[in-house]
Backbone as CSV, one residue per row, in Angstrom:
resi,resn,N_x,N_y,N_z,CA_x,CA_y,CA_z,C_x,C_y,C_z
1,MET,46.076,101.007,-62.447,47.477,101.197,-62.101,48.314,100.217,-62.905
2,PHE,49.480,100.658,-63.290,50.437,99.841,-64.039,51.800,100.038,-63.394
3,ALA,52.570,98.963,-63.270,53.907,99.071,-62.684,54.903,98.294,-63.531
4,LYS,56.058,98.887,-63.775,57.143,98.224,-64.483,58.005,97.472,-63.478
5,SER,58.546,96.366,-63.896,59.444,95.581,-63.058,60.752,96.343,-62.851
6,GLY,61.329,96.179,-61.668,62.606,96.821,-61.381,63.231,96.212,-60.152
7,PRO,64.512,96.434,-59.944,65.219,95.791,-58.838,64.979,96.429,-57.465
8,GLY,64.456,97.643,-57.414,64.306,98.342,-56.134,62.948,98.127,-55.501
9,GLY,62.785,98.745,-54.332,61.497,98.758,-53.673,61.254,97.648,-52.672
10,TYR,62.237,96.799,-52.417,62.052,95.706,-51.464,62.246,96.207,-50.038
11,LEU,61.376,95.765,-49.140,61.432,96.132,-47.730,61.688,94.899,-46.883
12,HIS,62.502,95.054,-45.847,62.817,93.965,-44.915,61.603,93.663,-44.039
13,MET,61.193,92.401,-43.976,60.076,91.976,-43.108,60.563,91.186,-41.910
14,ALA,61.502,90.297,-42.141,62.074,89.431,-41.115,63.429,88.983,-41.652
15,ASP,64.215,88.308,-40.829,65.523,87.842,-41.259,65.378,86.976,-42.502
16,GLY,65.960,87.406,-43.623,65.918,86.643,-44.857,64.609,86.722,-45.614
17,VAL,63.728,87.634,-45.217,62.424,87.783,-45.872,62.234,89.255,-46.242
18,LYS,61.996,89.503,-47.535,61.704,90.866,-47.955,60.503,90.857,-48.896
19,ARG,59.840,92.003,-48.970,58.642,92.109,-49.784,58.664,93.397,-50.592
20,LYS,57.895,93.356,-51.675,57.761,94.522,-52.542,56.311,94.580,-53.012
21,THR,55.639,95.681,-52.748,54.287,95.860,-53.276,54.407,96.130,-54.764
22,LEU,53.718,95.316,-55.569,53.794,95.444,-57.017,52.754,96.427,-57.535
23,VAL,51.477,96.154,-57.279,50.382,97.034,-57.673,49.260,96.903,-56.653
24,PHE,48.377,97.875,-56.651,47.205,97.806,-55.783,46.070,98.577,-56.435
25,GLY,44.867,98.169,-56.078,43.677,98.834,-56.575,42.767,99.158,-55.409
26,LYS,41.512,99.321,-55.698,40.537,99.661,-54.667,40.341,98.499,-53.683
27,ASN,40.368,97.241,-54.170,40.037,96.090,-53.343,41.156,95.079,-53.130
28,THR,42.213,95.138,-53.916,43.282,94.142,-53.804,44.661,94.797,-53.852
29,LEU,45.646,94.047,-53.348,47.034,94.494,-53.361,47.896,93.280,-53.678
30,MET,48.834,93.410,-54.624,49.709,92.312,-55.021,51.138,92.596,-54.542
31,THR,51.732,91.571,-53.934,53.068,91.710,-53.352,53.963,90.561,-53.792
32,GLU,55.241,90.864,-54.007,56.237,89.829,-54.262,57.063,89.641,-52.994
33,PHE,57.265,88.385,-52.615,58.102,88.046,-51.468,59.339,87.315,-51.957
34,ARG,60.493,87.705,-51.432,61.753,87.000,-51.679,62.184,86.402,-50.345
35,LEU,62.338,85.085,-50.338,62.593,84.345,-49.099,63.897,83.563,-49.227
36,GLU,64.808,83.756,-48.297,66.079,83.047,-48.324,65.946,81.663,-47.702
37,LYS,66.702,80.721,-48.246,66.724,79.342,-47.752,66.996,79.320,-46.242
38,GLY,66.235,78.501,-45.526,66.447,78.301,-44.105,65.831,79.357,-43.200
39,LYS,65.095,80.293,-43.761,64.490,81.364,-42.953,63.024,81.062,-42.673
40,VAL,62.478,81.773,-41.684,61.089,81.555,-41.260,60.351,82.885,-41.218
41,LEU,59.160,82.909,-41.808,58.236,84.026,-41.611,57.352,83.590,-40.453
42,PRO,57.475,84.234,-39.283,56.835,83.740,-38.062,55.309,83.681,-38.127
43,LEU,54.743,82.912,-37.226,53.302,82.768,-37.104,52.655,84.138,-36.925
44,HIS,51.620,84.392,-37.736,50.909,85.673,-37.677,49.533,85.508,-38.299
45,LYS,48.719,86.534,-38.167,47.419,86.570,-38.833,47.051,88.017,-39.088
46,HIS,46.115,88.218,-39.995,45.637,89.547,-40.357,44.230,89.385,-40.912
47,PRO,43.448,90.456,-40.952,42.055,90.337,-41.398,41.900,90.082,-42.902
48,GLN,42.919,90.344,-43.692,42.809,90.194,-45.141,42.888,88.722,-45.557
49,GLU,42.110,88.361,-46.586,42.295,87.081,-47.248,43.580,87.191,-48.061
50,GLN,44.314,86.086,-48.163,45.612,86.088,-48.828,45.666,84.900,-49.777
51,THR,45.899,85.160,-51.057,46.101,84.078,-52.016,47.508,84.207,-52.567
52,GLY,48.143,83.061,-52.821,49.529,83.109,-53.253,49.874,82.092,-54.316
53,TYR,51.003,82.340,-54.971,51.527,81.503,-56.039,53.043,81.450,-55.873
54,LEU,53.614,80.241,-55.843,55.062,80.115,-55.713,55.690,80.121,-57.101
55,VAL,56.470,81.156,-57.369,57.127,81.323,-58.660,58.334,80.396,-58.761
56,SER,59.139,80.356,-57.686,60.339,79.519,-57.691,60.689,79.126,-56.266
57,GLY,61.462,78.044,-56.137,61.919,77.592,-54.833,61.029,76.524,-54.223
58,LYS,61.148,76.382,-52.903,60.365,75.400,-52.154,60.145,75.946,-50.752
59,ILE,58.887,75.933,-50.300,58.536,76.426,-48.972,57.596,75.435,-48.290
60,VAL,57.505,75.551,-46.981,56.517,74.804,-46.210,55.598,75.834,-45.572
61,LEU,54.304,75.714,-45.883,53.284,76.611,-45.331,52.569,75.898,-44.191
62,PHE,52.330,76.614,-43.127,51.510,76.134,-42.024,50.323,77.081,-41.955
63,ILE,49.140,76.565,-42.297,47.934,77.388,-42.383,46.870,76.774,-41.487
64,GLY,46.518,77.484,-40.414,45.472,77.005,-39.524,45.705,75.603,-38.997
65,GLY,46.938,75.272,-38.691,47.245,73.959,-38.137,47.548,72.884,-39.177
66,GLU,47.396,73.183,-40.459,47.709,72.236,-41.534,49.077,72.575,-42.131
67,LYS,49.786,71.537,-42.600,51.109,71.712,-43.195,51.034,71.397,-44.688
68,TYR,51.619,72.281,-45.516,51.633,72.106,-46.961,53.042,72.375,-47.477
69,VAL,53.555,71.478,-48.314,54.844,71.693,-48.973,54.544,72.216,-50.373
70,ALA,55.113,73.374,-50.711,54.828,74.016,-51.992,56.086,74.122,-52.843
71,GLY,55.925,73.827,-54.126,56.981,73.982,-55.110,56.520,74.927,-56.202
72,PRO,57.371,75.206,-57.175,57.022,76.135,-58.241,55.704,75.765,-58.911
73,GLY,54.835,76.771,-59.061,53.538,76.565,-59.690,52.414,76.253,-58.718
74,ASP,52.742,75.947,-57.465,51.707,75.672,-56.466,51.105,76.975,-55.955
75,SER,49.862,76.894,-55.475,49.175,78.083,-54.980,48.380,77.755,-53.727
76,TRP,47.932,78.799,-53.022,47.235,78.636,-51.751,46.295,79.803,-51.516
77,ALA,45.362,79.588,-50.603,44.457,80.646,-50.152,44.373,80.558,-48.637
78,ILE,44.529,81.694,-47.983,44.481,81.770,-46.522,43.351,82.720,-46.151
79,PRO,42.311,82.209,-45.492,41.221,83.097,-45.082,41.721,84.156,-44.099
80,GLY,41.005,85.258,-44.012,41.348,86.293,-43.050,41.296,85.761,-41.625
81,ASN,42.171,86.278,-40.781,42.248,85.949,-39.352,42.601,84.502,-39.046
82,VAL,43.229,83.795,-39.996,43.729,82.440,-39.759,45.234,82.520,-39.582
83,GLU,45.748,81.932,-38.494,47.194,81.962,-38.243,47.936,81.154,-39.299
84,HIS,49.093,81.683,-39.722,49.913,81.010,-40.711,51.370,81.436,-40.567
85,ARG,52.261,80.585,-41.081,53.690,80.888,-41.104,54.325,80.141,-42.267
86,VAL,55.580,80.476,-42.569,56.287,79.868,-43.693,57.702,79.513,-43.273
87,GLU,58.143,78.320,-43.664,59.543,77.912,-43.539,60.078,77.766,-44.959
88,THR,61.250,78.326,-45.220,61.806,78.326,-46.566,62.847,77.218,-46.706
89,VAL,62.580,76.277,-47.599,63.465,75.138,-47.840,64.551,75.497,-48.847
90,GLU,64.191,76.320,-49.837,65.123,76.807,-50.856,64.892,78.307,-51.026
91,ASP,65.870,79.023,-51.586,65.605,80.412,-51.957,64.335,80.408,-52.805
92,SER,63.396,81.295,-52.489,62.082,81.247,-53.116,61.556,82.633,-53.448
93,VAL,60.668,82.659,-54.438,59.932,83.873,-54.804,58.453,83.507,-54.850
94,ALA,57.638,84.273,-54.126,56.188,84.065,-54.116,55.502,85.384,-54.441
95,VAL,54.366,85.283,-55.127,53.523,86.443,-55.394,52.206,86.204,-54.669
96,GLU,51.764,87.213,-53.896,50.542,87.062,-53.119,49.637,88.278,-53.297
97,VAL,48.337,88.011,-53.220,47.319,89.046,-53.342,46.546,89.100,-52.032
98,PHE,46.316,90.307,-51.544,45.581,90.531,-50.301,44.294,91.285,-50.608
99,ALA,43.195,90.845,-49.988,41.910,91.526,-50.147,41.180,91.524,-48.805
100,PRO,40.703,92.664,-48.336,40.909,93.978,-48.942,42.382,94.402,-48.856
101,VAL,42.677,95.552,-49.392,44.039,96.090,-49.422,44.636,96.143,-48.025
102,ARG,45.883,95.716,-47.903,46.638,95.868,-46.644,47.195,97.281,-46.618
103,GLU,46.631,98.110,-45.781,47.091,99.502,-45.687,48.572,99.573,-45.318
104,ASP,49.051,98.630,-44.471,50.445,98.656,-44.032,51.415,98.238,-45.145
105,TYR,50.914,97.754,-46.272,51.770,97.384,-47.399,51.742,98.431,-48.512
106,LEU,50.972,99.490,-48.355,50.935,100.533,-49.377,52.269,101.283,-49.421
107,PRO,52.737,101.591,-50.630,54.018,102.319,-50.717,53.910,103.737,-50.193
């Protein structure tokens, strides 16, 4: 699969948080998140492993009871079924990969 960049396709997830599925294959799915300053992606968990990379901005990740401050170029891995949440310190863009594919994120 190949996808061209474009301004559309973003879906509302929470107040100030939107996501766009970029590409997906048999085993993985890549998503871009746009997070507004001062917003929170609430505590949640899912069976998929989640790896991420912060493209721009600054966020605070809470993963399984640990706190991490992330800036541009930082990355993370969240095992499946581990609770996590995000607080956005600055307007931010993150790219994350889920394995196996998150069916609820398929276009």
